[in-house]
C-alpha positions in Angstrom: 26.3 25.1 7.2 23.3 25.6 9.4 23.0 23.7 12.7 19.6 22.2 13.5 18.0 21.0 16.7 14.6 20.0 17.9 13.4 21.2 21.3 10.2 20.3 22.9 9.0 22.1 26.0 7.4 19.3 27.9 6.0 21.5 30.7 3.9 23.3 28.0 2.7 20.1 26.2 -1.0 19.3 26.2 -0.6 15.8 25.2 -2.7 16.2 22.0 -0.3 14.0 20.1 -0.5 15.9 16.8 3.3 15.7 16.6 3.0 11.9 16.9 0.3 11.7 14.3 2.3 14.0 11.9 5.3 11.7 12.3 3.3 8.6 11.7 1.8 10.2 8.5 5.2 11.2 7.3 6.7 7.8 7.6 5.3 4.4 6.7 1.8 4.0 8.2 2.4 0.2 8.1 5.3 0.6 10.5 3.2 2.9 12.8 0.4 0.3 12.8 3.0 -2.2 14.0 4.1 -0.2 16.9 7.2 1.6 15.3 7.3 5.2 16.6 10.0 7.7 16.0 8.3 10.1 18.4 6.1 9.1 21.3 3.9 11.3 23.6 3.1 9.7 27.0 1.6 10.8 30.3 3.9 11.1 33.4 1.7 11.3 36.4 -0.4 12.3 38.2 1.8 12.1 41.3 2.1 14.1 44.5 5.0 16.6 44.6 5.4 19.0 47.4 1.8 18.3 48.5 0.4 19.1 45.1 -0.7 16.9 42.2 1.7 17.0 39.3 1.2 15.8 35.7 3.4 16.3 32.7 3.3 15.0 29.2 6.6 13.5 28.1 7.9 13.2 24.6 10.3 10.5 23.6 12.3 11.4 20.5 15.9 11.3 19.4 17.7 14.3 20.8 20.3 14.3 18.0 23.0 14.5 20.7 26.2 16.5 20.4 28.2 13.3 20.9 25.7 10.6 20.1 26.6 7.3 21.8 24.6 5.4 19.2 27.0 6.5 16.5 30.1 5.3 18.4 28.6 1.9 19.2 27.3 1.0 15.7 29.7 -1.6 14.2 28.3 -1.1 10.7 28.5 2.7 10.7 24.7 2.7 10.0 24.2 5.8 12.2 26.0 9.0 11.3 25.9 12.6 12.6 25.6 15.0 9.7 27.5 18.4 9.8 24.1 20.1 10.4 23.7 18.1 13.7 21.1 15.6 12.4 21.7 12.0 13.4 20.6 9.7 10.7 20.2 5.9 10.8 20.4 4.1 7.5 18.2 1.0 8.0 19.7 -0.6 4.9 23.2 -0.7 6.6 21.8 -1.8 9.9 22.3 -5.5 10.8 20.0 -5.5 13.8 22.6 -6.0 16.5 20.6 -3.6 18.8 23.7 -2.1 20.4 22.4 1.4 19.6 19.1 0.7 21.3 20.9 -0.3 24.5 23.2 2.7 24.3 20.6 5.4 23.7 20.1 7.4 27.0 16.7 8.6 25.8 15.2 5.2 24.8 14.5 6.9 21.5 15.7 4.0 19.2 13.4 1.0 18.6 13.6 -2.2 16.7 11.6 -2.8 13.5 10.9 -6.5 13.4 9.6 -6.3 9.9 12.9 -4.8 8.6 15.1 -6.5 11.2 16.8 -3.2 11.8 16.8 -0.4 14.3 14.6 2.6 13.8 14.8 6.2 15.1 13.9 9.8 14.3 16.0 11.1 11.4 14.5 14.6 12.0 12.8 14.3 8.6 16.1 15.1 7.0 14.5 14.5 3.6 12.2 17.5 4.4 14.9 19.6 6.0 17.2 19.1 2.9 14.4 20.8 0.9 14.1 23.7 3.3 11.1 22.4 5.1 10.5 21.7 8.8 10.3 18.1 10.2 6.7 16.9 10.1 6.3 17.1 13.9 7.5 20.8 14.0 5.6 22.1 10.9 3.2 24.4 12.8 1.0 21.5 13.9 1.7 21.7 17.7 -1.5 23.1 19.4 0.5 24.1 22.4 3.3 25.8 20.4 5.9 24.0 22.4 7.9 22.4 19.5 10.9 24.3 18.1 13.1 23.5 15.2 16.1 25.3 13.8 19.2 27.1 15.0 19.9 26.2 18.7 20.8 29.7 19.6 17.7 31.2 18.1 15.5 28.6 19.8 17.0 29.4 23.2 16.2 33.1 22.6 12.6 32.3 21.6 12.1 30.2 24.7 13.5 32.8 27.0 11.2 35.5 25.5 8.3 33.2 25.9 9.2 32.6 29.6 9.6 36.4 30.1 6.1 37.0 28.6 4.6 34.4 31.0 6.4 36.0 34.0 8.7 33.0 34.6 
């Protein structure tokens, strides 16, 4: 079975939010209009670091952890980690206890008041199961800083990119 991961190079992000828009379009636009985001791009800075101004775009999204704390804390087993590494939340099983929200170290789980259930990035598993990329990683990133696929291959691609930049 293939292992999947999503990696976003934040230092290369331009903050264009095309990934955020693609995610909103893929999922329920009504939820997006009501503040439910599975992926969020936000500015971090500017601030002075070592005498220079520093500014980075941050991306909040589920990291599909190796040992996800949200899976362990869910009393309804509404969150599961698939064999391919994708962590999926079944909102139909979720009772809205919010334990997973408190446990997530990345603040990547939100609460959908309309459904009275937690909500998070499921890495577009419905697309991945059809051999497609998640909406946010489907060649829409203008900065080319979103990677999806095999973790080892992604690491190689990022190293090659850094070498090409002279890093």
